VEXMI-658871 format. One record per residue: residue number from 1; z, x, y of N, C-alpha, C, O in turn. Coordinates in pm, 1 decimal, padded with zeros to 6 digits. Atoms other than C-alpha are relative to their C-alpha. Layout:
> k  n.c3  n.c1  n.c2  ca.c3  ca.c1  ca.c2  c.c3  c.c1  c.c2  o.c3  o.c1  o.c2
> NUM  Z  X  Y  Z  X  Y  Z  X  Y  Z  X  Y;
...
***
This chain:
> k  n.c3  n.c1  n.c2  ca.c3  ca.c1  ca.c2  c.c3  c.c1  c.c2  o.c3  o.c1  o.c2
> 1  -00024.9  00116.2  -00089.0  00006.4  -00004.4  -00000.6  -00041.1  00110.3  00143.1  -00014.1  00230.2  00148.7;
> 2  -00011.7  -00053.0  -00130.2  -00068.0  00107.1  00340.1  00130.5  00007.3  00099.4  00227.9  -00067.3  00109.0;
> 3  -00078.4  00040.6  -00157.5  00112.9  00164.5  00650.4  -00056.1  -00048.2  00106.6  -00173.0  -00030.5  00140.9;
> 4  00073.8  00076.4  -00102.1  00095.9  -00045.7  00934.8  00088.4  -00000.9  00118.9  00210.5  -00015.7  00112.6;
> 5  -00047.4  -00003.8  -00121.4  00178.8  -00029.8  01259.3  00036.2  -00128.3  00081.2  -00054.4  -00211.0  00071.1;
> 6  -00015.8  00155.0  -00071.0  00333.4  -00355.0  01487.8  -00057.9  -00013.3  00086.8  -00161.5  00050.9  00104.7;
> 7  00008.3  -00001.7  -00146.5  00323.2  -00474.0  01825.2  00102.8  00068.1  00085.6  00090.3  00087.0  00206.6;
> 8  -00123.5  -00045.8  -00035.0  00663.7  -00321.0  01863.8  -00020.3  00183.7  00046.6  00058.2  00247.4  00116.9;
> 9  00054.2  -00157.7  -00100.6  00469.5  00069.2  01951.2  -00032.8  00006.6  00138.8  -00106.8  -00069.7  00200.9;
> 10  00006.4  -00025.0  -00101.6  00492.3  00198.8  02233.2  -00066.8  00087.5  00059.2  -00044.6  00136.0  00170.1;
> 11  00131.3  -00123.3  00010.0  00199.6  00435.0  02200.9  00027.4  00119.8  00049.7  -00044.1  00179.7  00130.0;
> 12  -00059.7  -00163.5  -00056.5  00443.3  00776.8  02238.2  -00103.9  00117.2  -00087.1  -00160.1  00211.2  -00030.8;
> 13  00148.4  -00049.6  00058.2  00183.1  00918.1  01970.4  00063.7  00085.9  -00073.9  -00014.4  00149.0  -00145.2;
> 14  -00061.1  -00056.6  00118.4  00432.5  01093.5  01763.2  -00026.9  -00016.7  -00126.6  00003.3  00068.5  -00210.2;
> 15  00068.9  00016.4  00179.8  00282.2  00959.0  01430.1  -00115.6  00068.2  -00025.9  -00143.7  00132.6  -00127.0;
> 16  00149.0  -00043.5  00052.4  -00073.4  01044.5  01489.6  -00019.6  00175.5  -00033.0  -00111.5  00207.3  -00108.5;
> 17  -00037.7  -00169.9  00079.2  00003.6  01461.9  01416.8  00038.5  -00031.8  -00135.2  00000.9  00016.5  -00242.0;
> 18  -00163.6  00035.6  00167.1  00265.3  01328.4  01133.7  -00151.4  00014.1  -00122.6  -00163.3  00078.4  -00226.9;
> 19  00061.3  00046.7  00152.1  -00045.5  01201.5  00934.5  -00089.3  00128.4  -00036.9  -00146.8  00197.2  00047.4;
> 20  00046.8  -00101.8  00014.2  -00185.3  01460.1  00703.9  -00167.9  -00063.6  -00027.5  -00255.8  00021.5  -00040.8;
> 21  00161.3  00005.8  00010.7  -00545.5  01274.3  00659.7  -00041.8  -00075.2  00119.5  -00110.9  -00176.8  00111.7;
> 22  00039.2  00064.2  -00127.2  -00588.6  01180.2  01005.9  -00006.5  -00197.8  -00005.2  -00083.0  -00270.3  00058.3;
> 23  00021.3  00168.0  -00011.5  -00557.8  00792.7  00959.5  00048.6  -00057.8  00102.4  -00007.6  -00165.9  00120.4;
> 24  -00018.0  00027.7  -00122.9  -00392.4  00735.3  01279.2  -00066.6  00017.0  00116.4  -00104.3  00132.6  00135.5;
> 25  00090.2  00022.2  -00094.5  -00576.1  00648.8  01576.2  00068.2  -00084.7  00142.7  00134.6  -00188.4  00143.4;
> 26  -00041.7  00095.1  -00116.2  -00501.8  00539.4  01929.9  -00059.1  -00146.9  00026.5  -00168.8  -00140.0  00082.1;
> 27  00082.5  00151.8  -00007.2  -00615.8  00157.7  01947.8  00038.7  -00050.2  00135.7  00140.8  -00000.7  00183.4;
> 28  00003.1  00062.9  -00120.5  -00645.9  -00047.5  02275.7  00151.1  00031.7  00089.8  00163.6  00099.3  00192.0;
> 29  -00138.4  00000.7  -00021.1  -00278.4  -00071.3  02329.4  00123.9  00089.6  -00067.3  00226.1  00124.0  -00007.9;
> 30  -00062.3  -00035.0  00094.6  -00123.8  00080.1  02040.3  -00043.6  00092.9  -00140.2  -00135.1  00069.7  -00219.3;
> 31  00063.2  -00089.5  00133.6  -00168.1  00333.8  01766.1  00010.7  -00098.7  -00104.8  00088.6  -00193.2  -00117.7;
> 32  00063.1  00086.2  00133.7  -00354.2  00207.9  01426.1  00022.8  00078.4  -00068.7  00061.4  00189.2  -00031.4;
> 33  00042.2  -00082.5  00103.4  -00392.6  00331.2  01116.2  -00063.4  -00072.1  -00108.0  -00025.0  -00181.3  -00150.0;
> 34  00110.6  -00000.1  00073.2  -00692.3  00343.1  00880.4  00092.5  -00025.7  -00144.5  00166.8  00042.9  -00214.8;
> 35  -00085.2  00058.7  00232.9  -00564.6  00121.5  00503.6  -00102.0  00093.8  -00047.6  -00048.4  00173.1  -00125.1;
> 36  00085.0  -00107.6  00089.4  -00851.9  00341.9  00378.2  -00004.5  00115.9  -00029.8  -00034.4  00164.7  -00138.8;
> 37  -00066.7  -00115.5  00000.5  -00750.8  00640.6  00473.6  00166.3  00081.9  -00005.3  00197.5  00200.9  -00007.7;
> 38  -00201.8  00013.9  00054.5  -00321.4  00613.6  00413.6  -00034.2  00038.1  -00111.2  -00124.5  -00004.9  -00183.0;
> 39  -00045.7  -00028.9  00160.6  -00215.6  00788.0  00120.1  00125.9  -00071.5  -00033.0  00177.6  -00074.7  -00144.7;
> 40  -00124.3  00081.0  00051.0  00091.6  00562.3  00174.7  00142.8  00154.7  -00034.6  00218.8  00161.3  -00131.3;
> 41  -00109.6  -00122.0  -00020.7  00336.1  00912.2  00247.3  00083.2  -00044.8  00092.9  00184.3  00023.3  00076.0;
> 42  -00136.0  00066.3  -00112.0  00568.3  00751.2  00512.1  00063.0  00096.8  00108.6  00174.2  00095.2  00161.3;
> 43  -00057.3  -00110.9  -00096.2  00551.0  01066.6  00736.8  -00021.4  -00064.0  00160.4  00026.1  -00014.3  00262.5;
> 44  -00002.4  00048.4  -00127.5  00459.0  00847.5  01017.4  00119.1  -00089.1  00060.9  00146.9  -00092.0  00180.8;
> 45  -00083.9  00066.6  -00008.0  00730.5  00617.0  00982.0  00136.6  00038.1  00021.9  00229.2  -00014.4  00083.8;
> 46  -00133.1  -00081.6  00006.3  00985.4  00866.8  00914.7  00019.7  00077.0  00218.9  00120.9  00100.9  00284.7;
> 47  00021.9  00000.9  -00098.3  00912.0  00948.3  01249.0  00014.8  -00048.0  00200.0  00046.7  00003.8  00307.0;
> 48  00026.1  00094.8  -00112.4  00840.9  00645.7  01491.8  00167.4  -00029.2  00058.1  00272.1  -00063.9  00003.4;
> 49  -00166.2  00012.7  -00056.6  01136.2  00636.5  01737.4  00036.0  -00178.2  00036.5  00138.2  -00229.9  00081.5;
> 50  -00028.3  00155.5  00011.3  01089.0  00251.8  01727.5  00023.4  -00116.9  -00061.2  00056.9  -00232.5  -00035.4;
> 51  -00020.1  00060.9  00181.6  01098.6  00155.5  01379.4  -00170.4  -00111.3  00038.8  -00163.9  -00233.6  00051.8;
> 52  00110.9  00081.7  -00013.6  00727.9  00015.6  01439.4  -00106.0  00031.8  -00078.4  -00223.1  00003.8  -00052.7;
> 53  00101.5  -00001.6  00096.1  00571.4  00124.3  01141.8  00041.1  -00009.4  -00126.5  00138.3  00058.8  -00159.1;
> 54  -00086.3  00072.2  00183.7  00638.2  -00038.2  00739.1  -00109.3  -00001.5  -00037.6  -00214.2  -00011.8  00026.1;
> 55  00101.9  00022.0  00129.2  00448.3  -00050.1  00450.5  -00034.0  -00137.5  00031.3  00033.3  -00209.5  00105.0;
> 56  00106.4  00124.0  -00043.4  00178.4  -00351.9  00454.0  00065.6  -00123.7  -00091.1  00015.4  -00236.0  -00087.9;
***
């Protein structure tokens, strides 16, 4: 199951460099995770300061 970023995202950018497969990118107002690339490692969720990232 891929991780997803909720609307609670504050677009701080801390998650993007943590992704080992570059599945995270800046969207219009928040960051987004490409479910096709996500390898379900959870590194992004570990660094999110507002707990906006969870498993789908």
